[in-house]
C-alpha positions as CSV (number, residue, x, y, z in Angstrom):
1,M,-25.6,-8.8,14.8
2,S,-22.7,-7.0,12.9
3,I,-20.3,-8.3,10.2
4,I,-16.7,-7.8,11.0
5,V,-14.0,-8.3,8.4
6,Q,-10.4,-9.3,9.4
7,K,-7.4,-9.5,7.0
8,Y,-4.2,-11.5,7.9
9,G,-0.9,-11.0,6.2
10,G,1.5,-13.6,5.2
11,T,3.5,-13.6,8.4
12,S,0.4,-14.0,10.4
13,V,-0.9,-17.1,8.5
14,S,2.5,-18.9,8.2
15,T,3.3,-19.8,11.7
16,E,1.4,-21.8,14.3
17,E,1.5,-19.0,16.7
18,G,-0.1,-16.7,14.2
19,R,-2.7,-19.2,13.3
20,N,-3.6,-19.8,16.9
21,I,-4.1,-16.0,17.3
22,I,-6.4,-15.9,14.2
23,V,-8.5,-18.6,16.1
24,S,-8.5,-16.5,19.3
25,N,-9.6,-13.4,17.5
26,A,-12.3,-15.4,15.7
27,E,-13.6,-16.8,19.0
28,K,-13.9,-13.2,20.4
29,V,-16.0,-12.0,17.5
30,I,-18.3,-15.1,17.7
31,S,-18.6,-14.7,21.4
32,C,-20.0,-11.3,20.8
33,G,-22.7,-12.6,18.5
34,D,-21.2,-11.1,15.3
35,Q,-20.3,-12.6,12.1
36,L,-16.8,-12.9,10.8
37,V,-15.2,-12.8,7.3
38,I,-11.5,-13.4,7.3
39,V,-9.3,-12.4,4.2
40,V,-5.9,-14.1,4.0
41,S,-2.7,-13.4,2.0
42,A,-0.3,-16.0,0.8
43,M,1.9,-17.6,3.5
44,G,5.2,-16.0,4.3
45,R,7.5,-13.7,2.1
46,K,9.9,-14.4,-0.7
47,G,11.7,-17.6,-0.3
48,A,8.8,-19.2,1.6
49,P,7.4,-21.9,-0.8
50,Y,3.9,-20.5,-1.2
51,A,4.7,-16.7,-1.1
52,T,3.6,-14.8,-4.0
53,D,7.2,-13.5,-4.9
54,T,8.4,-17.1,-4.8
55,L,5.7,-18.3,-7.2
56,I,6.7,-15.3,-9.6
57,H,10.3,-16.2,-9.3
58,M,9.5,-19.9,-10.2
59,Y,7.4,-18.9,-13.2
60,Q,10.1,-16.6,-14.6
61,Q,13.0,-19.1,-14.2
62,P,12.7,-20.7,-17.7
63,H,12.8,-17.3,-19.4
64,Y,10.1,-18.2,-21.8
65,E,7.8,-15.6,-23.0
66,M,5.5,-14.5,-20.2
67,N,1.7,-15.0,-20.4
68,T,0.1,-12.5,-17.9
69,A,-3.1,-14.6,-17.7
70,D,-1.1,-17.6,-16.7
71,L,0.9,-15.7,-14.2
72,D,-2.3,-14.4,-12.6
73,L,-3.5,-18.1,-12.3
74,L,-0.2,-19.1,-10.7
75,M,-0.1,-16.0,-8.3
76,S,-3.6,-16.8,-7.0
77,C,-2.5,-20.2,-5.7
78,G,-0.7,-18.7,-2.7
79,E,-4.0,-17.1,-1.3
80,T,-6.0,-20.3,-2.2
81,I,-3.6,-22.5,-0.1
82,S,-3.8,-20.0,2.8
83,A,-7.7,-19.9,2.7
84,A,-7.9,-23.7,2.7
85,Y,-5.4,-24.2,5.4
86,I,-6.9,-21.5,7.7
87,S,-10.3,-22.7,7.3
88,N,-9.1,-26.2,8.2
89,W,-7.2,-24.8,11.2
90,L,-10.4,-23.0,12.5
91,R,-12.4,-26.3,12.1
92,G,-9.7,-28.1,14.0
93,K,-10.3,-25.7,16.8
94,G,-14.0,-26.2,16.9
95,I,-15.1,-23.2,14.7
96,K,-17.4,-23.8,11.6
97,A,-15.5,-22.4,8.7
98,R,-15.6,-22.4,4.8
99,A,-12.9,-21.3,2.5
100,L,-13.8,-19.4,-0.6
101,M,-11.8,-18.3,-3.7
102,G,-12.2,-14.8,-4.9
103,Y,-14.7,-15.8,-7.7
104,Q,-16.6,-17.9,-5.2
105,A,-16.9,-14.9,-3.0
106,G,-18.5,-13.0,-5.9
107,I,-15.5,-10.5,-6.6
108,I,-15.9,-9.5,-10.3
109,T,-12.9,-7.6,-11.8
110,D,-12.3,-5.6,-15.0
111,G,-10.1,-8.4,-16.3
112,I,-6.7,-6.6,-16.3
113,A,-4.2,-9.2,-15.5
114,G,-1.9,-8.4,-12.7
115,N,-3.5,-5.1,-11.7
116,A,-7.3,-5.7,-11.9
117,T,-10.0,-3.4,-10.4
118,V,-13.0,-4.7,-8.7
119,K,-16.1,-3.7,-10.6
120,K,-18.7,-5.4,-8.3
121,V,-19.2,-7.9,-5.6
122,N,-22.0,-10.4,-5.3
123,T,-22.2,-11.2,-1.6
124,D,-25.0,-13.9,-1.8
125,K,-22.8,-16.8,-1.2
126,I,-20.8,-15.3,1.7
127,R,-24.1,-14.0,3.4
128,D,-25.7,-17.5,3.0
129,L,-22.6,-19.0,4.8
130,L,-22.6,-16.5,7.4
131,D,-26.3,-17.0,8.2
132,L,-25.4,-20.7,8.6
133,G,-22.9,-19.8,11.3
134,Y,-19.8,-20.2,9.2
135,V,-16.7,-18.0,9.5
136,T,-16.0,-17.4,5.8
137,V,-12.3,-17.4,4.8
138,V,-11.8,-15.6,1.6
139,T,-8.6,-15.4,-0.6
140,G,-7.3,-12.0,-0.8
141,F,-5.7,-10.5,-4.0
142,Q,-7.8,-12.2,-6.5
143,G,-11.2,-12.1,-8.3
144,I,-12.6,-13.2,-11.7
145,S,-13.3,-11.2,-14.8
146,E,-16.7,-11.3,-16.5
147,L,-15.0,-13.7,-19.1
148,G,-14.1,-16.1,-16.4
149,D,-10.5,-15.5,-16.1
150,I,-8.8,-15.5,-12.6
151,T,-7.2,-12.0,-12.1
152,T,-5.2,-10.6,-9.3
153,L,-5.4,-7.1,-7.9
154,G,-1.8,-5.9,-7.7
155,R,0.6,-5.4,-4.8
156,G,-1.4,-4.9,-1.5
157,G,-4.4,-6.5,-3.1
158,S,-5.5,-8.5,-0.1
159,D,-6.0,-5.3,1.7
160,T,-8.2,-4.1,-1.0
161,T,-10.1,-7.4,-0.9
162,A,-10.8,-6.9,2.8
163,V,-11.9,-3.3,2.4
164,I,-14.0,-4.0,-0.7
165,L,-15.9,-6.9,1.1
166,G,-16.3,-4.7,4.1
167,E,-18.0,-2.2,1.9
168,A,-20.1,-4.7,0.0
169,L,-21.2,-6.5,3.2
170,N,-21.9,-3.1,5.1
171,A,-19.3,-4.5,7.7
172,E,-19.2,-2.7,11.1
173,Y,-15.5,-2.3,10.6
174,I,-12.5,-3.8,9.0
175,E,-9.3,-5.0,10.8
176,I,-6.0,-5.4,8.9
177,Y,-3.6,-7.5,11.0
178,T,0.1,-7.3,10.1
179,D,3.5,-7.5,11.8
180,V,3.7,-3.9,13.0
181,D,1.9,-2.1,15.9
182,G,0.0,0.3,13.6
183,V,0.7,3.3,11.5
184,M,3.8,5.1,12.9
185,T,5.0,8.6,12.6
186,A,7.9,7.4,10.6
187,D,9.7,4.1,9.7
188,P,11.2,3.0,12.9
189,R,14.1,1.6,10.9
190,H,15.2,5.2,10.4
191,V,13.7,7.0,13.5
192,N,14.4,5.5,16.9
193,N,11.6,7.5,18.6
194,A,8.8,7.0,16.2
195,K,5.5,6.2,17.8
196,V,2.3,4.6,16.8
197,L,-0.6,7.0,15.8
198,N,-3.8,6.1,17.7
199,T,-5.8,7.7,14.8
200,I,-5.2,9.0,11.4
201,S,-7.6,10.6,8.6
202,Y,-8.3,8.7,5.5
203,E,-6.6,11.6,3.5
204,E,-3.4,11.5,5.5
205,M,-3.2,7.7,5.5
206,H,-3.8,7.6,1.7
207,Q,-1.1,10.1,1.2
208,M,1.3,8.2,3.4
209,A,0.6,5.0,1.5
210,L,1.3,6.9,-1.8
211,D,4.5,8.3,-0.4
212,G,6.0,5.0,0.7
213,A,4.4,3.9,3.9
214,K,3.9,0.2,3.2
215,V,1.6,-0.7,6.2
216,V,-1.7,-0.6,4.1
217,D,-2.4,-0.3,0.3
218,P,-3.5,3.0,-0.9
219,K,-6.4,1.6,-2.9
220,A,-7.8,0.0,0.2
221,V,-7.7,3.4,2.0
222,A,-9.6,5.0,-0.9
223,I,-12.3,2.4,-0.8
224,A,-12.6,2.7,2.9
225,K,-13.0,6.5,2.5
226,R,-15.4,6.1,0.0
227,S,-17.7,3.8,2.1
228,N,-16.8,5.7,5.3
229,R,-15.8,2.5,6.8
230,P,-13.6,2.4,10.0
231,L,-10.3,0.7,9.2
232,F,-8.0,-0.6,12.0
233,I,-4.4,-1.5,11.4
234,K,-3.2,-3.9,14.3
235,N,-0.3,-6.2,15.0
236,T,-1.3,-9.9,15.1
237,F,1.3,-10.7,17.7
238,S,0.6,-7.8,20.1
239,E,-2.1,-6.7,22.3
240,G,-1.9,-3.1,21.2
241,V,-5.1,-1.2,20.1
242,G,-3.3,-0.3,16.7
243,T,-4.3,2.7,14.6
244,L,-7.8,3.7,13.7
245,I,-8.2,5.2,10.1
246,H,-11.3,7.1,9.7
247,G,-12.8,10.4,8.6
248,A,-13.1,12.3,11.8
249,H,-10.6,15.0,13.1
250,T,-8.1,13.3,15.4
251,P,-5.7,14.8,18.1
252,E,-2.7,14.3,15.8
253,A,-4.7,16.5,13.2
254,N,-4.2,19.6,15.6
255,K,-0.4,19.2,14.9
256,I,1.0,20.8,11.7
257,V,2.6,17.5,10.6
258,T,1.2,14.0,11.4
259,A,4.0,11.8,10.0
260,V,7.0,11.5,7.8
261,A,7.0,9.1,4.8
262,H,9.7,8.1,2.4
263,K,10.3,6.3,-0.9
264,N,13.7,4.9,-2.1
265,N,15.1,3.9,-5.5
266,I,14.4,7.2,-7.2
267,I,16.4,8.7,-10.0
268,Q,16.2,12.5,-10.8
269,V,16.2,13.4,-14.5
270,K,17.4,16.7,-16.0
271,I,16.8,17.2,-19.7
272,Q,17.9,20.2,-21.7
273,V,14.8,21.1,-23.9
274,D,13.1,24.4,-24.7
275,N,9.3,24.7,-24.1
276,Y,8.8,25.5,-27.7
277,D,10.9,22.7,-29.1
278,P,8.9,20.1,-30.8
279,K,11.0,17.5,-29.0
280,F,9.5,18.5,-25.7
281,E,6.0,17.3,-26.7
282,Q,7.6,14.1,-28.4
283,L,9.4,13.4,-25.1
284,L,6.2,13.7,-23.0
285,Q,4.2,11.5,-25.4
286,A,7.1,8.9,-25.4
287,I,7.2,8.8,-21.5
288,E,3.4,8.3,-21.5
289,K,3.5,5.5,-24.1
290,A,6.1,3.8,-22.0
291,S,3.7,3.9,-19.0
292,I,6.3,5.8,-16.9
293,S,4.8,7.8,-14.0
294,I,6.8,10.9,-13.3
295,D,7.0,12.8,-10.0
296,L,8.5,15.9,-8.6
297,I,8.0,17.8,-11.7
298,S,10.0,21.1,-12.3
299,F,9.6,22.3,-15.9
300,L,11.7,25.4,-16.3
301,E,11.9,27.3,-19.7
302,D,15.0,25.4,-21.0
303,E,15.3,22.6,-18.7
304,K,12.9,19.8,-17.5
305,I,13.6,18.1,-14.1
306,F,11.4,15.2,-12.8
307,T,11.8,12.0,-10.8
308,V,11.0,8.4,-11.8
309,D,11.5,5.0,-10.3
310,H,15.1,3.7,-10.9
311,I,13.7,0.7,-13.1
312,H,12.9,3.3,-15.8
313,Q,16.4,4.6,-16.0
314,K,17.4,2.8,-19.2
315,T,14.0,3.6,-20.9
316,I,14.5,7.3,-20.2
317,L,18.1,7.3,-21.4
318,D,17.0,5.6,-24.6
319,L,14.2,8.0,-25.1
320,T,16.4,11.0,-24.7
321,H,19.0,9.5,-27.0
322,S,16.5,8.8,-29.6
323,L,15.4,12.4,-29.6
324,D,19.0,13.8,-29.5
325,L,18.4,15.4,-26.1
326,A,21.1,16.2,-23.5
327,S,20.2,14.5,-20.2
328,H,21.7,14.1,-16.8
329,I,20.6,11.5,-14.2
330,T,21.2,11.5,-10.5
331,E,21.0,8.0,-9.2
332,S,20.3,6.7,-5.6
333,C,17.7,9.3,-4.4
334,S,15.0,9.2,-1.9
335,K,11.9,11.3,-1.6
336,V,11.0,12.2,2.1
337,T,7.6,13.7,2.7
338,V,6.0,15.4,5.6
339,I,2.3,14.9,5.7
340,G,-0.5,16.7,7.7
341,H,-3.7,18.6,7.4
342,G,-2.1,21.4,9.4
343,I,0.3,22.3,6.6
344,H,-2.2,24.0,4.4
345,G,-2.2,27.8,4.7
346,V,0.3,27.9,7.7
347,P,3.2,30.2,7.0
348,G,6.7,29.1,7.4
349,V,6.4,25.3,7.1
350,M,8.5,25.0,4.1
351,K,11.1,27.2,5.9
352,R,11.1,24.8,8.8
353,V,11.4,21.9,6.5
354,A,14.3,23.4,4.6
355,L,16.3,24.5,7.7
356,A,15.8,21.3,9.5
357,L,17.4,19.5,6.6
358,T,20.2,21.9,5.9
359,R,21.1,22.2,9.6
360,N,21.5,18.4,9.6
361,K,23.8,18.5,6.4
362,V,21.2,17.0,4.2
363,S,21.1,18.4,0.6
364,I,17.8,19.1,-1.0
365,L,17.8,18.3,-4.7
366,Q,14.2,19.2,-5.5
367,T,11.0,19.9,-3.7
368,S,7.2,19.9,-4.2
369,D,4.2,20.5,-2.2
370,S,0.5,20.1,-2.0
371,Y,-2.6,20.6,0.2
372,T,-1.3,18.2,2.9
373,T,2.4,17.5,1.8
374,I,5.8,18.9,1.4
375,S,8.3,16.4,-0.3
376,C,12.1,16.8,-0.7
377,L,14.3,14.8,-2.9
378,V,17.5,13.9,-1.1
379,R,20.5,11.6,-1.5
380,E,19.7,8.0,-0.3
381,Q,22.7,8.1,2.0
382,E,21.3,11.1,3.8
383,L,17.8,9.6,4.1
384,T,18.0,8.5,7.8
385,R,19.3,12.0,8.7
386,A,16.6,13.6,6.7
387,I,13.7,11.6,8.4
388,Q,15.0,12.0,11.9
389,A,15.6,15.8,11.4
390,L,11.9,16.4,10.2
391,H,10.5,14.0,12.8
392,D,12.3,16.0,15.5
393,E,11.5,19.5,13.9
394,F,7.7,18.8,14.1
395,G,7.7,17.0,17.5
396,L,6.3,13.8,16.2
397,N,7.8,11.8,19.2
398,N,5.6,13.8,21.7
C-alpha cells in the first residue's frame, strides 16, 4: 500500500466538473489499494469570492495600517473553505474524507508572515486518518508557527504543501493538477508550436520556474529534488499523461536546449559610479537594505548595469538621487532564457542565441549565462518574436 499526494489548483476546485474529476481520480487511487492525501488551493482566481487575491484586495480597501499576522489569517481562509468543501463533496460521492487545516496536518513553520518556510511536519494525525480509510484533504499554502500563529507560505505555497507532505509521508509520488497539459517548451501564448515535455529534470524545472514558468513553484521543485520524489504536472481537465519531473536523464536532456522561459515587468538600471567611489558600496548596501533582488548584473569599471522588477523603480531612483548618482532606466523589458543541461561546455550556443534574435530584429540589451542557462534582456514589445525565434532555432517543436 502506497501513499499518493494530489494537489488541485483553484480552477480545479471551483467548478462542478473539476470537483467530479477530483472524485474520479480519488476513486482510481482507492481502487488500487493506495492511500490518498489531497491538497487544495483557494477556489478560483482574482474576482472569485474566496480567491486569495480577492481576500487580499478586500483587506487592503480601507487603507488602514496593514498587520501581516492578521493578513495571513485572512489569506488562509480561502484554502480552509476549499478543504471543507472538497471533503464534503467526496463524502457526498461515497468516499470517506476528512478536511484538515495546515496546523492540524502538523505543518510547523518558522513564523515569517506571508512567506513562511516549513521547518518540520508531524504526520501522526494524517497517518491515523489514512489508516482508518479516510482520504485526507489538507489546506495548501498554510501552516502554524511554534508560537501558534497561522502563517502562509508565499505564492505557489500549495505546491510546496503538497511536496513537503509527500516528503514527510514518504509518498510514492506527487501529482499537481492544474489547467495546463504539463510543462511546455515555451509559453503557448507566445509560441504557437510549443509542445508538452514528457519528462524534465529537477534542475531544469527549477530553473524554468525561477525564470518565469508559472506551472509549479520553484520551492516545491527544490523539495522534490531533495527527497528524490517523482513529481507529475497534469491537467485536471485532460486525459494527457502530463510531465514527469525527476532526477534521471530524459530524452529531452539529449538536446542542447530543453525549453524557453521568460519574465516580464523588468526594468534595466544603468548607474554611473566608479568601483572605488564610496558611493558604490553605499548603493549596494542601500539596495540590500531595501530587500531588492537584482539580476542580470554587469558591473563595469565606471558603470553598473542590472535589472530589477518594475515595482522597485521608484525606490531605485530615490536611492540614486539620495547618493547624487546619475542613473538611466529602461522600462518595459523582458528576460528570455534558454534552459538545458546540454548548454554547458558546448561551443557556439551563445552565437546561435544572438544570431537567432538579431535575425528576427530583436535587440539584445543585456545577457547572462550559467551552467544550464543563457538569458537575454529584450524589449517587451519584441518578446513574442524573441521566444519564437529561440524555440525554432533549437528545434523545440520537434
